[in-house]
MIDOSE-1310 file (N, C-alpha, C; in nm, 2 decimals, decimal comma, always signed):
residues 279
magk	+10,55/-4,53/+7,80/+10,42/-4,59/+7,84/+10,39/-4,56/+7,99; +10,26/-4,52/+8,01/+10,22/-4,48/+8,15/+10,22/-4,60/+8,24; +10,25/-4,57/+8,37/+10,24/-4,67/+8,47/+10,10/-4,69/+8,52; +10,08/-4,74/+8,64/+9,95/-4,76/+8,69/+9,95/-4,72/+8,84
iyvv	+9,83/-4,72/+8,90/+9,81/-4,69/+9,04/+9,74/-4,80/+9,11; +9,81/-4,86/+9,21/+9,74/-4,96/+9,29/+9,67/-4,88/+9,41; +9,55/-4,92/+9,43/+9,47/-4,86/+9,54/+9,46/-4,97/+9,65; +9,55/-4,95/+9,75/+9,58/-5,06/+9,84/+9,51/-5,04/+9,98
atpi	+9,43/-5,14/+10,02/+9,37/-5,13/+10,15/+9,48/-5,18/+10,25; +9,47/-5,13/+10,37/+9,57/-5,17/+10,47/+9,49/-5,21/+10,60; +9,55/-5,28/+10,69/+9,48/-5,32/+10,82/+9,43/-5,20/+10,89; +9,31/-5,21/+10,96/+9,26/-5,11/+11,04/+9,30/-5,12/+11,18
gnln	+9,38/-5,22/+11,21/+9,43/-5,23/+11,35/+9,52/-5,35/+11,36; +9,47/-5,46/+11,32/+9,55/-5,59/+11,34/+9,64/-5,61/+11,21; +9,77/-5,60/+11,23/+9,86/-5,61/+11,12/+9,86/-5,75/+11,05; +9,80/-5,85/+11,11/+9,79/-5,98/+11,05/+9,68/-5,98/+10,93
dltp	+9,61/-5,87/+10,93/+9,51/-5,86/+10,82/+9,57/-5,81/+10,69; +9,70/-5,78/+10,68/+9,76/-5,75/+10,56/+9,78/-5,88/+10,48; +9,73/-5,88/+10,35/+9,74/-6,00/+10,27/+9,86/-6,00/+10,18; +9,90/-6,12/+10,13/+10,01/-6,13/+10,04/+10,00/-6,03/+9,92
rmkq	+9,88/-6,01/+9,87/+9,86/-5,93/+9,75/+9,89/-5,78/+9,79; +9,85/-5,74/+9,91/+9,88/-5,60/+9,95/+10,03/-5,58/+9,96; +10,10/-5,68/+10,02/+10,24/-5,67/+10,03/+10,31/-5,66/+9,89; +10,26/-5,75/+9,80/+10,31/-5,75/+9,67/+10,29/-5,62/+9,59
afee	+10,18/-5,56/+9,61/+10,15/-5,43/+9,55/+10,25/-5,32/+9,60; +10,27/-5,32/+9,72/+10,37/-5,22/+9,78/+10,51/-5,25/+9,72; +10,55/-5,38/+9,71/+10,68/-5,41/+9,67/+10,70/-5,38/+9,52; +10,59/-5,39/+9,44/+10,60/-5,36/+9,30/+10,60/-5,22/+9,26
adfi	+10,55/-5,14/+9,36/+10,53/-4,99/+9,33/+10,67/-4,92/+9,33; +10,68/-4,82/+9,25/+10,81/-4,74/+9,25/+10,80/-4,64/+9,36; +10,69/-4,60/+9,40/+10,67/-4,51/+9,52/+10,53/-4,53/+9,58; +10,51/-4,48/+9,70/+10,39/-4,50/+9,77/+10,33/-4,36/+9,81
aaed	+10,21/-4,34/+9,78/+10,14/-4,21/+9,82/+10,06/-4,25/+9,94; +10,09/-4,18/+10,05/+10,03/-4,21/+10,18/+9,97/-4,09/+10,24; +9,86/-4,11/+10,31/+9,79/-4,00/+10,38/+9,88/-3,94/+10,48; +9,94/-4,02/+10,56/+10,04/-3,97/+10,66/+10,16/-4,07/+10,66
trvs	+10,27/-4,02/+10,61/+10,38/-4,11/+10,59/+10,44/-4,16/+10,72; +10,41/-4,08/+10,83/+10,46/-4,13/+10,96/+10,39/-4,26/+11,01; +10,26/-4,27/+10,97/+10,18/-4,38/+11,00/+10,21/-4,50/+10,91; +10,22/-4,47/+10,78/+10,24/-4,58/+10,68/+10,38/-4,64/+10,69
vkll	+10,48/-4,56/+10,73/+10,62/-4,61/+10,74/+10,63/-4,72/+10,84; +10,55/-4,71/+10,95/+10,55/-4,81/+11,05/+10,50/-4,95/+11,00; +10,39/-4,94/+10,92/+10,34/-5,06/+10,85/+10,44/-5,12/+10,76; +10,50/-5,04/+10,68/+10,60/-5,09/+10,58/+10,72/-5,14/+10,65
nhfd	+10,77/-5,08/+10,75/+10,89/-5,13/+10,83/+10,86/-5,26/+10,89; +10,73/-5,28/+10,93/+10,69/-5,41/+11,00/+10,71/-5,53/+10,90; +10,68/-5,50/+10,77/+10,70/-5,60/+10,67/+10,82/-5,59/+10,59; +10,92/-5,50/+10,63/+11,05/-5,48/+10,57/+11,03/-5,44/+10,43
ikkp	+10,94/-5,34/+10,40/+10,92/-5,29/+10,27/+10,99/-5,15/+10,26; +11,08/-5,13/+10,18/+11,15/-5,00/+10,17/+11,12/-4,93/+10,03; +11,03/-4,83/+10,04/+11,00/-4,76/+9,92/+10,99/-4,61/+9,95; +11,01/-4,52/+9,85/+11,00/-4,38/+9,87/+10,85/-4,35/+9,90
lvsy	+10,83/-4,26/+9,99/+10,69/-4,22/+10,03/+10,66/-4,07/+9,99; +10,54/-4,05/+9,94/+10,49/-3,92/+9,91/+10,37/-3,89/+10,00; +10,38/-3,78/+10,07/+10,27/-3,74/+10,16/+10,15/-3,68/+10,08; +10,03/-3,74/+10,09/+9,92/-3,69/+10,01/+9,80/-3,68/+10,11
yehn	+9,76/-3,56/+10,14/+9,66/-3,54/+10,24/+9,57/-3,42/+10,20; +9,47/-3,39/+10,28/+9,37/-3,30/+10,25/+9,42/-3,16/+10,20; +9,52/-3,11/+10,26/+9,56/-2,97/+10,24/+9,67/-2,96/+10,12; +9,71/-3,07/+10,06/+9,80/-3,06/+9,95/+9,75/-3,14/+9,83
lrqk	+9,62/-3,16/+9,82/+9,56/-3,25/+9,72/+9,60/-3,21/+9,58; +9,58/-3,08/+9,54/+9,60/-3,05/+9,40/+9,75/-3,05/+9,37; +9,83/-3,00/+9,45/+9,98/-3,00/+9,42/+10,03/-3,14/+9,41; +10,01/-3,22/+9,51/+10,07/-3,35/+9,52/+10,00/-3,44/+9,42
gdyi	+9,87/-3,42/+9,40/+9,79/-3,50/+9,30/+9,85/-3,49/+9,16; +9,87/-3,37/+9,12/+9,93/-3,34/+8,99/+10,07/-3,40/+8,98; +10,15/-3,39/+9,09/+10,28/-3,45/+9,09/+10,28/-3,60/+9,08; +10,19/-3,67/+9,15/+10,18/-3,81/+9,14/+10,13/-3,86/+9,00
iqrv	+10,03/-3,79/+8,95/+9,98/-3,82/+8,81/+10,09/-3,81/+8,71; +10,17/-3,70/+8,71/+10,28/-3,68/+8,62/+10,38/-3,79/+8,63; +10,42/-3,84/+8,75/+10,51/-3,95/+8,76/+10,46/-4,08/+8,70; +10,33/-4,10/+8,72/+10,27/-4,22/+8,67/+10,26/-4,22/+8,52
lage	+10,23/-4,10/+8,47/+10,22/-4,09/+8,32/+10,36/-4,10/+8,26; +10,46/-4,08/+8,33/+10,60/-4,09/+8,29/+10,65/-4,24/+8,29; +10,56/-4,33/+8,35/+10,59/-4,47/+8,35/+10,61/-4,53/+8,48; +10,60/-4,46/+8,59/+10,62/-4,52/+8,73/+10,49/-4,57/+8,78
tcav	+10,50/-4,67/+8,87/+10,38/-4,73/+8,93/+10,37/-4,68/+9,08; +10,25/-4,64/+9,12/+10,23/-4,58/+9,25/+10,13/-4,67/+9,32; +10,15/-4,69/+9,46/+10,06/-4,75/+9,54/+10,00/-4,65/+9,64; +9,87/-4,63/+9,64/+9,80/-4,54/+9,72/+9,74/-4,61/+9,84
csda	+9,77/-4,55/+9,96/+9,71/-4,61/+10,08/+9,67/-4,50/+10,18; +9,58/-4,53/+10,27/+9,54/-4,43/+10,37/+9,60/-4,48/+10,50; +9,57/-4,41/+10,61/+9,63/-4,44/+10,74/+9,59/-4,58/+10,78; +9,47/-4,62/+10,75/+9,41/-4,75/+10,78/+9,29/-4,78/+10,70
gtpc	+9,27/-4,90/+10,66/+9,15/-4,94/+10,59/+9,16/-4,92/+10,44; +9,05/-4,91/+10,38/+9,04/-4,89/+10,23/+9,05/-4,75/+10,19; +9,15/-4,71/+10,11/+9,17/-4,57/+10,08/+9,05/-4,52/+9,99; +9,04/-4,39/+9,98/+8,94/-4,32/+9,89/+8,80/-4,32/+9,95
isdp	+8,78/-4,38/+10,06/+8,65/-4,38/+10,13/+8,66/-4,28/+10,24; +8,59/-4,16/+10,22/+8,60/-4,06/+10,32/+8,75/-4,02/+10,34; +8,82/-4,01/+10,23/+8,97/-4,00/+10,24/+9,01/-3,93/+10,11; +9,12/-3,85/+10,13/+9,17/-3,77/+10,01/+9,21/-3,85/+9,89
geil	+9,23/-3,98/+9,90/+9,26/-4,06/+9,78/+9,15/-4,05/+9,68; +9,03/-4,02/+9,72/+8,92/-4,01/+9,63/+8,95/-3,91/+9,51; +9,01/-3,80/+9,55/+9,04/-3,69/+9,44/+9,15/-3,75/+9,35; +9,25/-3,82/+9,40/+9,36/-3,87/+9,32/+9,30/-3,97/+9,22
vkqa	+9,21/-4,06/+9,26/+9,14/-4,15/+9,17/+9,07/-4,08/+9,06; +9,00/-3,97/+9,09/+8,93/-3,90/+8,99/+9,03/-3,84/+8,88; +9,14/-3,79/+8,94/+9,25/-3,73/+8,85/+9,30/-3,84/+8,76; +9,32/-3,96/+8,81/+9,37/-4,08/+8,74/+9,28/-4,12/+8,62
haag	+9,15/-4,12/+8,65/+9,05/-4,15/+8,55/+9,06/-4,04/+8,44; +9,07/-3,92/+8,48/+9,07/-3,81/+8,38/+9,20/-3,82/+8,29; +9,31/-3,87/+8,34/+9,43/-3,88/+8,27/+9,44/-4,02/+8,20; +9,34/-4,10/+8,21/+9,35/-4,23/+8,14/+9,44/-4,33/+8,20
itlv	+9,47/-4,32/+8,33/+9,57/-4,41/+8,40/+9,49/-4,53/+8,45; +9,56/-4,65/+8,44/+9,50/-4,77/+8,49/+9,50/-4,78/+8,64; +9,39/-4,81/+8,70/+9,37/-4,82/+8,84/+9,35/-4,97/+8,88; +9,43/-5,02/+8,98/+9,42/-5,16/+9,02/+9,38/-5,16/+9,16
pvpg	+9,26/-5,20/+9,20/+9,21/-5,21/+9,33/+9,27/-5,34/+9,40; +9,33/-5,32/+9,52/+9,38/-5,43/+9,60/+9,29/-5,43/+9,73; +9,18/-5,51/+9,73/+9,08/-5,50/+9,84/+9,13/-5,55/+9,97; +9,07/-5,51/+10,08/+9,11/-5,56/+10,21/+9,02/-5,49/+10,31
psav	+9,07/-5,47/+10,43/+8,99/-5,42/+10,54/+8,92/-5,29/+10,52; +8,80/-5,28/+10,57/+8,72/-5,15/+10,56/+8,64/-5,14/+10,69; +8,66/-5,04/+10,76/+8,59/-5,02/+10,89/+8,44/-5,02/+10,87; +8,39/-4,96/+10,76/+8,25/-4,95/+10,73/+8,19/-5,09/+10,72
ital	+8,24/-5,18/+10,64/+8,19/-5,31/+10,62/+8,21/-5,40/+10,75; +8,33/-5,38/+10,81/+8,36/-5,46/+10,93/+8,26/-5,43/+11,04; +8,22/-5,30/+11,06/+8,12/-5,26/+11,16/+7,99/-5,31/+11,12; +7,95/-5,30/+11,00/+7,81/-5,34/+10,95/+7,79/-5,49/+10,97
cvsg	+7,89/-5,57/+10,94/+7,86/-5,72/+10,94/+7,85/-5,77/+11,08; +7,89/-5,70/+11,19/+7,87/-5,75/+11,32/+7,78/-5,66/+11,40; +7,70/-5,57/+11,33/+7,62/-5,48/+11,40/+7,49/-5,53/+11,45; +7,44/-5,65/+11,39/+7,31/-5,70/+11,43/+7,20/-5,62/+11,37
qdtg	+7,23/-5,53/+11,27/+7,13/-5,45/+11,21/+7,11/-5,50/+11,07; +7,00/-5,45/+11,00/+6,98/-5,49/+10,86/+7,10/-5,45/+10,77; +7,14/-5,55/+10,69/+7,26/-5,53/+10,61/+7,22/-5,53/+10,46; +7,10/-5,56/+10,42/+7,06/-5,57/+10,28/+7,07/-5,43/+10,21
rfcf	+7,04/-5,33/+10,28/+7,05/-5,19/+10,22/+7,11/-5,10/+10,32; +7,22/-5,03/+10,29/+7,28/-4,94/+10,39/+7,34/-4,82/+10,31; +7,38/-4,72/+10,39/+7,45/-4,60/+10,33/+7,56/-4,56/+10,43; +7,67/-4,51/+10,37/+7,78/-4,46/+10,45/+7,77/-4,31/+10,45
egfv	+7,77/-4,25/+10,57/+7,75/-4,11/+10,59/+7,88/-4,04/+10,64; +7,99/-4,11/+10,66/+8,11/-4,05/+10,69/+8,11/-3,98/+10,83; +8,19/-3,87/+10,84/+8,19/-3,79/+10,96/+8,08/-3,69/+10,95; +8,02/-3,66/+11,07/+7,92/-3,55/+11,07/+8,00/-3,42/+11,09
stvk	+7,97/-3,32/+11,01/+8,04/-3,20/+11,01/+8,04/-3,13/+11,15; +8,14/-3,06/+11,18/+8,15/-2,98/+11,31/+8,08/-2,84/+11,28; +8,06/-2,80/+11,16/+7,99/-2,68/+11,13/+7,84/-2,69/+11,15; +7,78/-2,61/+11,24/+7,65/-2,63/+11,29/+7,54/-2,64/+11,18
kqrr	+7,55/-2,55/+11,08/+7,45/-2,55/+10,97/+7,46/-2,67/+10,89; +7,59/-2,71/+10,85/+7,60/-2,83/+10,77/+7,56/-2,96/+10,85; +7,59/-2,96/+10,97/+7,56/-3,07/+11,06/+7,41/-3,09/+11,07; +7,34/-2,98/+11,09/+7,19/-2,98/+11,10/+7,13/-3,03/+10,97
ehle	+7,18/-2,97/+10,86/+7,12/-3,01/+10,73/+7,14/-3,16/+10,70; +7,26/-3,20/+10,73/+7,30/-3,35/+10,71/+7,20/-3,44/+10,79; +7,19/-3,41/+10,92/+7,11/-3,50/+11,00/+6,96/-3,49/+10,97; +6,91/-3,36/+10,93/+6,77/-3,35/+10,89/+6,74/-3,43/+10,77
slvh	+6,84/-3,43/+10,68/+6,81/-3,51/+10,55/+6,80/-3,66/+10,57; +6,84/-3,70/+10,69/+6,84/-3,85/+10,72/+6,73/-3,89/+10,81; +6,64/-3,80/+10,86/+6,54/-3,83/+10,95/+6,45/-3,95/+10,91; +6,42/-3,95/+10,78/+6,33/-4,06/+10,73/+6,41/-4,16/+10,64
ekrt	+6,54/-4,16/+10,65/+6,62/-4,26/+10,58/+6,59/-4,40/+10,62; +6,55/-4,49/+10,53/+6,51/-4,62/+10,57/+6,62/-4,72/+10,58; +6,73/-4,69/+10,51/+6,85/-4,78/+10,51/+6,93/-4,77/+10,64; +7,00/-4,87/+10,67/+7,09/-4,87/+10,78/+7,20/-4,76/+10,75
mify	+7,23/-4,68/+10,85/+7,33/-4,57/+10,82/+7,46/-4,60/+10,90; +7,57/-4,57/+10,84/+7,70/-4,59/+10,91/+7,78/-4,46/+10,91; +7,83/-4,42/+11,03/+7,90/-4,30/+11,05/+8,04/-4,33/+11,11; +8,14/-4,24/+11,08/+8,26/-4,25/+11,16/+8,25/-4,14/+11,26
eaph	+8,32/-4,16/+11,38/+8,33/-4,05/+11,47/+8,45/-4,06/+11,56; +8,51/-3,95/+11,60/+8,62/-3,94/+11,68/+8,58/-3,93/+11,83; +8,66/-3,97/+11,92/+8,61/-3,98/+12,06/+8,57/-3,84/+12,12; +8,65/-3,74/+12,08/+8,62/-3,61/+12,14/+8,49/-3,54/+12,09
klln	+8,43/-3,60/+11,98/+8,31/-3,55/+11,92/+8,19/-3,64/+11,94; +8,22/-3,76/+12,01/+8,11/-3,86/+12,01/+7,99/-3,81/+12,09; +8,01/-3,75/+12,21/+7,89/-3,71/+12,29/+7,80/-3,61/+12,21; +7,86/-3,52/+12,14/+7,78/-3,42/+12,07/+7,70/-3,49/+11,96
tlqd	+7,76/-3,59/+11,89/+7,70/-3,67/+11,79/+7,58/-3,75/+11,84; +7,61/-3,82/+11,96/+7,50/-3,90/+12,02/+7,39/-3,81/+12,06; +7,42/-3,69/+12,12/+7,31/-3,60/+12,15/+7,23/-3,56/+12,03; +7,29/-3,53/+11,92/+7,22/-3,50/+11,80/+7,14/-3,62/+11,75
fcty	+7,19/-3,74/+11,76/+7,12/-3,86/+11,72/+6,99/-3,86/+11,80; +6,99/-3,84/+11,93/+6,87/-3,84/+12,01/+6,77/-3,74/+11,97; +6,83/-3,62/+11,93/+6,74/-3,51/+11,89/+6,67/-3,54/+11,76; +6,75/-3,59/+11,66/+6,69/-3,61/+11,53/+6,63/-3,74/+11,50
fgtd	+6,67/-3,84/+11,57/+6,62/-3,98/+11,55/+6,55/-4,04/+11,67; +6,54/-3,97/+11,78/+6,48/-4,02/+11,90/+6,57/-4,10/+11,98; +6,53/-4,13/+12,10/+6,62/-4,20/+12,20/+6,61/-4,35/+12,19; +6,51/-4,40/+12,11/+6,49/-4,55/+12,11/+6,54/-4,61/+11,98
rklt	+6,60/-4,53/+11,89/+6,65/-4,59/+11,77/+6,77/-4,68/+11,80; +6,77/-4,80/+11,74/+6,88/-4,90/+11,76/+7,01/-4,84/+11,70; +7,12/-4,86/+11,78/+7,25/-4,81/+11,74/+7,36/-4,91/+11,79; +7,44/-4,94/+11,69/+7,56/-5,03/+11,72/+7,68/-4,95/+11,73
iare	+7,75/-4,95/+11,85/+7,88/-4,88/+11,87/+7,99/-4,98/+11,84; +8,07/-4,96/+11,74/+8,18/-5,04/+11,71/+8,31/-4,96/+11,73; +8,38/-5,00/+11,84/+8,49/-4,92/+11,88/+8,62/-5,00/+11,87; +8,73/-4,93/+11,82/+8,86/-4,99/+11,81/+8,86/-5,12/+11,73
ltkl	+8,79/-5,13/+11,62/+8,78/-5,25/+11,55/+8,91/-5,32/+11,51; +8,92/-5,45/+11,54/+9,04/-5,54/+11,52/+9,15/-5,51/+11,61; +9,14/-5,41/+11,70/+9,25/-5,38/+11,79/+9,23/-5,45/+11,93; +9,33/-5,42/+12,01/+9,33/-5,49/+12,14/+9,20/-5,47/+12,23
heei	+9,15/-5,34/+12,22/+9,04/-5,31/+12,30/+8,91/-5,30/+12,22; +8,90/-5,38/+12,12/+8,78/-5,39/+12,04/+8,65/-5,41/+12,12; +8,55/-5,33/+12,08/+8,42/-5,34/+12,16/+8,31/-5,32/+12,06; +8,21/-5,40/+12,07/+8,09/-5,39/+11,98/+7,97/-5,40/+12,07
rltt	+7,89/-5,29/+12,07/+7,77/-5,28/+12,16/+7,65/-5,25/+12,08; +7,55/-5,34/+12,09/+7,42/-5,31/+12,03/+7,33/-5,25/+12,13; +7,29/-5,12/+12,12/+7,22/-5,05/+12,22/+7,11/-4,96/+12,15; +7,08/-4,85/+12,22/+6,99/-4,75/+12,16/+7,06/-4,61/+12,17
tgda	+7,01/-4,52/+12,09/+7,07/-4,38/+12,09/+7,07/-4,32/+12,23; +6,96/-4,34/+12,30/+6,95/-4,28/+12,44/+7,04/-4,35/+12,54; +7,05/-4,48/+12,53/+7,13/-4,56/+12,63/+7,28/-4,53/+12,60; +7,31/-4,52/+12,47/+7,45/-4,49/+12,43/+7,50/-4,36/+12,48
layy	+7,41/-4,26/+12,47/+7,44/-4,12/+12,52/+7,47/-4,13/+12,68; +7,37/-4,20/+12,75/+7,39/-4,21/+12,89/+7,51/-4,28/+12,93; +7,55/-4,38/+12,86/+7,67/-4,46/+12,89/+7,79/-4,38/+12,88; +7,81/-4,31/+12,76/+7,93/-4,24/+12,74/+7,94/-4,10/+12,82
qenp	+7,82/-4,06/+12,87/+7,83/-3,95/+12,96/+7,90/-3,99/+13,09; +7,88/-4,12/+13,13/+7,94/-4,17/+13,25/+8,08/-4,23/+13,22; +8,11/-4,27/+13,10/+8,23/-4,34/+13,06/+8,29/-4,26/+12,95; +8,39/-4,18/+12,97/+8,45/-4,10/+12,87/+8,50/-4,18/+12,75
pkge	+8,46/-4,14/+12,62/+8,49/-4,22/+12,50/+8,64/-4,22/+12,48; +8,69/-4,34/+12,44/+8,83/-4,36/+12,40/+8,83/-4,44/+12,27; +8,92/-4,41/+12,18/+8,94/-4,48/+12,06/+8,86/-4,43/+11,94; +8,87/-4,50/+11,83/+8,79/-4,46/+11,71/+8,66/-4,54/+11,70
fclv	+8,56/-4,47/+11,65/+8,42/-4,52/+11,66/+8,36/-4,54/+11,52; +8,29/-4,65/+11,49/+8,20/-4,66/+11,38/+8,06/-4,67/+11,45; +7,97/-4,59/+11,40/+7,83/-4,59/+11,45/+7,74/-4,64/+11,35; +7,67/-4,75/+11,38/+7,57/-4,82/+11,28/+7,43/-4,79/+11,33
legy	+7,36/-4,70/+11,26/+7,23/-4,66/+11,31/+7,12/-4,72/+11,23; +7,02/-4,77/+11,30/+6,90/-4,83/+11,24/+6,83/-4,73/+11,15; +6,78/-4,78/+11,04/+6,70/-4,69/+10,95/+6,56/-4,66/+11,00; +6,49/-4,56/+10,94/+6,36/-4,52/+10,98/+6,26/-4,62/+10,95
tapp	+6,17/-4,65/+11,04/+6,05/-4,73/+11,02/+5,93/-4,65/+11,05; +5,84/-4,64/+10,95/+5,71/-4,56/+10,98/+5,63/-4,62/+11,08; +5,57/-4,55/+11,17/+5,48/-4,61/+11,27/+5,36/-4,67/+11,20; +5,31/-4,78/+11,26/+5,19/-4,85/+11,20/+5,07/-4,75/+11,20
qted	+5,00/-4,76/+11,09/+4,88/-4,67/+11,08/+4,76/-4,75/+11,11; +4,67/-4,70/+11,19/+4,54/-4,76/+11,22/+4,44/-4,73/+11,11; +4,37/-4,83/+11,05/+4,28/-4,80/+10,95/+4,15/-4,75/+11,00; +4,09/-4,65/+10,93/+3,96/-4,60/+10,97/+3,85/-4,71/+10,94
sled	+3,75/-4,71/+11,03/+3,64/-4,80/+11,00/+3,55/-4,73/+10,90; +3,45/-4,81/+10,85/+3,35/-4,75/+10,76/+3,28/-4,64/+10,82; +3,25/-4,65/+10,95/+3,18/-4,55/+11,02/+3,26/-4,42/+11,03; +3,39/-4,44/+11,06/+3,48/-4,32/+11,06/+3,49/-4,25/+10,93
laqk	+3,49/-4,32/+10,82/+3,50/-4,26/+10,69/+3,37/-4,19/+10,66; +3,26/-4,25/+10,70/+3,13/-4,18/+10,67/+3,12/-4,05/+10,75; +3,18/-4,05/+10,87/+3,18/-3,93/+10,95/+3,26/-3,82/+10,89; +3,38/-3,86/+10,83/+3,47/-3,77/+10,76/+3,40/-3,71/+10,64
alql	+3,33/-3,80/+10,57/+3,25/-3,75/+10,45/+3,15/-3,65/+10,49; +3,07/-3,68/+10,59/+2,97/-3,58/+10,64/+3,03/-3,45/+10,67; +3,15/-3,45/+10,73/+3,22/-3,33/+10,77/+3,26/-3,25/+10,64; +3,30/-3,32/+10,54/+3,33/-3,25/+10,41/+3,21/-3,19/+10,35
iede	+3,10/-3,27/+10,36/+2,97/-3,22/+10,30/+2,93/-3,09/+10,37; +2,95/-3,08/+10,50/+2,91/-2,97/+10,58/+3,01/-2,85/+10,56; +3,14/-2,88/+10,57/+3,24/-2,77/+10,56/+3,27/-2,72/+10,42; +3,27/-2,81/+10,32/+3,31/-2,77/+10,19/+3,20/-2,78/+10,09
nmsv	+3,08/-2,80/+10,14/+2,96/-2,81/+10,05/+2,98/-2,91/+9,94; +3,04/-3,02/+9,97/+3,06/-3,13/+9,87/+2,93/-3,21/+9,86; +2,91/-3,27/+9,74/+2,80/-3,37/+9,73/+2,84/-3,50/+9,80; +2,74/-3,58/+9,83/+2,77/-3,71/+9,90/+2,87/-3,79/+9,81
seaa	+2,85/-3,79/+9,68/+2,93/-3,87/+9,59/+3,07/-3,82/+9,60; +3,09/-3,69/+9,59/+3,23/-3,63/+9,59/+3,30/-3,66/+9,73; +3,23/-3,65/+9,84/+3,29/-3,67/+9,97/+3,32/-3,82/+9,98; +3,24/-3,91/+9,94/+3,26/-4,05/+9,95/+3,38/-4,09/+9,87
kkvs	+3,40/-4,03/+9,75/+3,51/-4,06/+9,67/+3,64/-4,02/+9,73; +3,64/-3,90/+9,79/+3,76/-3,84/+9,85/+3,81/-3,92/+9,97; +3,72/-3,95/+10,06/+3,76/-4,02/+10,19/+3,79/-4,17/+10,17; +3,73/-4,23/+10,06/+3,76/-4,37/+10,04/+3,89/-4,40/+9,97
agtk	+3,95/-4,29/+9,91/+4,07/-4,31/+9,83/+4,18/-4,36/+9,93; +4,25/-4,47/+9,88/+4,36/-4,53/+9,96/+4,32/-4,62/+10,07; +4,19/-4,64/+10,09/+4,14/-4,73/+10,20/+4,09/-4,86/+10,14; +4,05/-4,95/+10,23/+4,00/-5,08/+10,18/+3,85/-5,07/+10,14
fsks	+3,79/-4,96/+10,17/+3,65/-4,94/+10,14/+3,63/-4,87/+10,01; +3,52/-4,91/+9,93/+3,50/-4,85/+9,80/+3,41/-4,72/+9,82; +3,41/-4,64/+9,72/+3,33/-4,52/+9,72/+3,18/-4,55/+9,75; +3,13/-4,66/+9,69/+2,99/-4,69/+9,70/+2,96/-4,74/+9,85
evyk	+3,05/-4,81/+9,91/+3,03/-4,85/+10,05/+3,02/-4,73/+10,14; +3,11/-4,63/+10,12/+3,11/-4,51/+10,20/+2,98/-4,43/+10,17; +2,94/-4,42/+10,05/+2,82/-4,35/+10,01/+2,70/-4,40/+10,08; +2,69/-4,54/+10,08/+2,57/-4,60/+10,15/+2,57/-4,57/+10,30
avqq	+2,70/-4,58/+10,36/+2,71/-4,55/+10,50/+2,67/-4,41/+10,54; +2,71/-4,31/+10,45/+2,67/-4,17/+10,47/+2,52/-4,15/+10,46; +2,46/-4,22/+10,36/+2,31/-4,21/+10,35/+2,24/-4,26/+10,47; +2,29/-4,37/+10,52/+2,23/-4,43/+10,64/+2,24/-4,34/+10,76
mkd	+2,35/-4,27/+10,77/+2,37/-4,18/+10,89/+2,28/-4,06/+10,87; +2,27/-4,01/+10,75/+2,18/-3,90/+10,72/+2,03/-3,93/+10,75; +2,00/-4,06/+10,72/+1,86/-4,10/+10,74/+1,83/-4,12/+10,89
């Protein structure tokens, strides 16, 4: 009979965030698949948990994924974790979970800390609708396409960023989203030097140009809001209709219908206004 896979969240900084259920999942597992065993063993040692570890990361996904799946199909139970936070979110565990579904293996989520949600809930930004955008690519073409696709994104956006790439990302934010877009900088969440700053893209760039970035960052970016549109007056619409009549040889009726579409004025109101102007 096949075993199962626990998908176990781990603390993103403060070890006190490890729950009894997380600890129990690790203790019940026959082995643990970790993104970086050197990181995970420190957590396990802290709680005196002794289990065999399998390194599972970006460059050995297929080989180690197949190995883990075969062990679980043979009856063993595996606990999957990342270096910190909820695994499988912008994390190689995503591929393992897909392989497990394909093999018909039972997956057991053990929820806990997530930098995405932790940053969002203290961001001071809209939380009703949001999207997670992960890390921005270092490849220029992919980076440009990614950010261009988000220029009119109305939902709150959350990004991960490393300190050595932060300035470039903030510069790009200013380029694609403007310097006045609200931005929450969540740095070193749950750790000793935790910092949460609600600022703007432009002010954030200026600040970190003067203060070299340190630590891991979550960036919570305000969604796009269309600028308010001023409504044309009846006289403005009549002028537009007259221009269409002159430039495109439209009838008064056709021009009035076209310019009144989507406005608070009816075709007949614009028609009458045009006739009055012509008279």
